[in-house]
C-alpha positions in Angstrom: -20.8 1.3 16.2 -18.7 0.4 13.6 -19.9 -2.6 11.3 -18.3 -6.1 11.5 -15.8 -7.3 10.1 -14.0 -4.3 11.4 -15.4 -4.0 15.1 -12.7 -6.3 16.3 -9.2 -5.2 15.0 -5.7 -5.3 17.0 -4.0 -1.4 16.8 -5.9 -0.7 13.3 -9.2 1.9 13.1 -11.0 1.8 10.3 -13.4 4.9 9.3 -15.7 5.1 6.3 -17.0 8.3 4.7 -19.1 8.2 1.6 -16.9 6.2 -1.0 -13.6 6.8 1.0 -12.4 4.4 3.8 -9.4 5.3 5.7 -7.2 2.8 7.7 -5.0 3.7 10.5 -2.6 1.7 11.8 -2.9 2.7 15.4 0.6 1.4 17.4 2.3 4.6 17.8 4.6 3.8 21.0 5.7 0.6 18.8 6.4 2.9 15.7 3.3 1.7 14.2 5.1 -2.0 13.9 3.0 -4.4 12.5 2.4 -7.5 14.6 1.2 -10.7 13.0 -2.4 -10.1 14.5 -2.3 -6.7 12.7 -1.2 -8.5 9.8 -4.6 -10.7 9.7 -6.5 -7.9 10.5 -5.6 -5.4 7.9 -5.5 -8.5 5.6 -9.5 -9.0 6.2 -9.8 -5.0 6.0 -8.8 -5.3 2.5 -10.7 -8.5 1.7 -13.7 -6.9 2.6 -12.8 -3.4 0.8 -12.2 -5.5 -2.2 -15.7 -6.7 -2.3 -17.3 -3.4 -1.8 -18.1 -1.8 -4.6 -19.1 1.9 -2.8 -16.1 2.2 -2.1 -13.5 4.6 -4.2 -10.7 5.5 -2.6 -8.9 2.9 -0.1 -6.3 5.1 2.2 -3.9 3.6 4.7 -1.8 6.1 7.2 -0.3 5.6 10.7 -1.0 7.3 14.3 1.4 9.6 15.3 4.1 12.7 14.2 7.3 10.4 13.5 6.9 7.3 11.3 4.3 6.2 9.3 5.0 2.5 9.8 8.8 1.3 11.4 7.7 -2.8 9.2 7.8 -6.1 11.1 7.4 -6.2 14.8 11.1 -7.3 15.3 10.4 -9.3 18.4 8.1 -11.7 16.2 10.2 -11.3 13.1 13.5 -13.0 15.0 11.5 -16.1 15.2 10.1 -16.6 11.9 12.9 -16.4 9.8 15.3 -19.5 11.8 15.6 -20.7 8.2 15.4 -20.0 4.9 11.9 -22.0 4.3 10.4 -19.9 7.6 11.8 -16.9 5.6 10.2 -17.5 2.9 6.8 -18.2 4.3 7.3 -15.2 6.8 8.0 -13.1 3.4 4.8 -14.8 1.5 2.7 -12.9 4.6 3.8 -9.9 3.9 3.6 -10.6 -0.4 0.4 -11.7 0.4 -0.8 -8.0 1.7 1.1 -6.1 -0.6 -0.2 -8.0 -3.9 -4.0 -7.8 -2.2 -3.6 -4.0 -1.7 -2.4 -3.7 -5.5 -5.0 -6.0 -6.8 -8.1 -3.5 -5.1 -10.1 -2.2 -7.6 -10.6 1.2 -6.2 -7.9 4.1 -6.1 -5.3 3.5 -3.5 -3.6 5.9 -1.8 -1.0 5.7 1.0 -0.5 8.8 3.3 3.2 8.7 5.2 3.0 10.5 7.9 6.4 10.3 8.9 9.4 7.4 8.4 8.4 5.0 5.9 10.6 2.0 7.2 11.3 -2.1 6.3 8.0 -3.7 5.5 6.5 0.2 6.1 7.7 0.6 3.1 6.8 -2.7 1.0 3.3 -1.6 2.2 3.5 1.8 0.8 4.6 0.8 -2.7 1.9 -1.7 -3.1 -0.6 1.6 -3.3 -1.2 3.2 -6.4 -0.2 7.1 -5.1 1.8 7.8 -2.1 1.7 11.4 -0.4 4.3 12.0 2.5 4.8 15.1 5.0 8.0 16.9 3.9 10.0 15.6 7.2 9.2 11.7 6.3 11.8 9.5 4.7 12.1 5.9 3.4 14.5 3.2 4.4 15.1 -0.6 4.5 17.3 -1.6 7.2 17.5 -5.5 6.7 21.1 -5.9 6.7 21.7 -4.8 10.1 18.8 -7.0 11.2 20.4 -10.0 9.5 17.8 -10.1 7.1 17.2 -9.8 3.3 14.5 -7.8 1.4 11.8 -9.2 0.2 12.0 -10.1 -3.8 9.2 -8.5 -4.7 10.5 -5.9 -2.2 13.1 -5.2 -4.5 11.0 -5.2 -8.0 8.4 -2.5 -6.5 11.3 -0.2 -4.9 13.4 -0.6 -8.6 10.2 -0.4 -10.8 8.9 3.0 -8.8 12.3 4.7 -8.3 14.6 2.9 -10.4 18.3 0.9 -9.7 20.2 3.6 -8.6 17.6 4.2 -5.5 17.2 0.5 -5.1 20.9 0.5 -4.5 20.7 3.6 -2.5 18.3 1.9 0.1 19.0 -1.8 0.1 23.0 -1.5 -0.3 24.1 1.6 0.9 21.4 1.4 3.7 20.8 5.3 3.2 17.8 7.1 4.6 16.2 8.6 1.7 14.4 12.1 2.6 11.2 12.7 1.4 12.3 15.6 -1.1 14.6 13.0 -2.4 12.0 10.5 -2.6 9.9 12.8 -4.6 12.2 13.4 -7.0 12.8 9.5 -7.0 9.2 9.1 -8.0 8.9 6.7 -5.0 6.5 9.8 -4.0 3.5 11.2 -5.8 3.0 14.8 -3.5 3.6 16.2 -0.4 0.6 16.6 1.9 -0.8 19.5 2.2 -2.7 19.0 5.2 -1.8 17.0 8.4 -5.5 15.8 9.0 -5.9 12.9 6.7 -9.3 13.6 5.8 -7.9 16.8 4.8 -5.1 15.5 2.9 -7.4 13.4 1.2 -9.8 15.8 0.1 -8.9 17.0 -2.9 -8.4 14.1 -4.3 -11.8 12.5 -3.4 -13.6 15.3 -5.3 -11.9 14.4 -8.2 -12.5 10.8 -7.9 -16.3 11.6 -7.8 -16.4 12.7 -11.3 -15.0 10.2 -12.7 -16.4 6.4 -13.6 -15.5 3.6 -11.8 -14.9 1.5 -14.8 -12.9 3.5 -16.5 -10.1 4.7 -13.4 -9.9 0.8 -13.2 -9.4 0.2 -16.5 -6.7 3.0 -16.5 -5.3 1.3 -13.1 -4.7 -2.3 -14.9 -3.4 -1.1 -17.6 -0.7 0.9 -15.7 0.5 -2.3 -13.7 -0.2 -4.7 -16.8 2.2 -7.4 -17.0 2.9 -10.1 -20.0 -0.9 -10.3 -20.6 -1.1 -6.8 -21.7 -3.0 -7.7 -25.2 -5.5 -9.5 -22.8 -5.6 -7.0 -20.7 -6.1 -4.0 -23.4 -9.4 -6.2 -24.3 -10.7 -6.7 -20.8 -10.2 -2.8 -20.5 -12.4 -1.8 -24.0 -14.9 -4.2 -23.4 -15.5 -3.0 -20.0 -15.5 0.4 -20.7 -16.9 0.9 -24.3 -18.9 -2.3 -24.3 -20.6 -2.4 -21.1 -19.8 -6.0 -20.5 -20.5 -6.9 -17.1 -18.0 -10.1 -17.1 -15.0 -7.9 -18.9 -15.3 -5.6 -15.2 -16.0 -8.4 -13.1 -12.6 -9.9 -14.5 -11.0 -6.4 -14.3 -12.1 -6.2 -10.4 -10.1 -9.4 -9.5 -6.8 -7.9 -10.5 -4.0 -8.1 -13.5 
């Protein structure tokens, strides 16, 4: 039996094997679109994972063969964006989720089994690594529904793929195929296996031989911001002085 808090989730499944945890968005008949209940459950899984020092790899995929995630459930989103204040609050829920993914102390991997749409792209961009099926694509059709992208989504996409890619997706409303996304830097590799555990096996084998604090230091340095000098000091102290207080601060994110 799956231990709490993973035993009563809404359209999400969680499986842990050794030091790897795989979460599957399990709503394929609705293109794995995320409801508010799913957002809350996914946040709970991420919070629990952040506190589990045994997890080296956290991965997310979608059920089915066509869509990784279609983003927000539009039947709910329309009711949450009637005013600027409502839209900001709704975006804050998504931004909180993606920020929690980015802050995880373990290595994170998005296994994109198909289309990565709107909020699905938001979630994917928060991961350290993205492996994708060759037939997949990226799109963000917010403008067609009268929405605007979250500022955090724009920032992440521009950082990952550059301004040209951001303009193609947000302004030209293009559907960017995975081969082009790979060249642009939105995708880090192609999934060589369709089955998620097989697709992540090589990465997990490499992580098992790496020191977790060294990985965490590298992760924080890649994501560092204006506090770069302080962050560098924390990394040196955690890796070389074996300073537990520095390691603890790295665990909480930049």
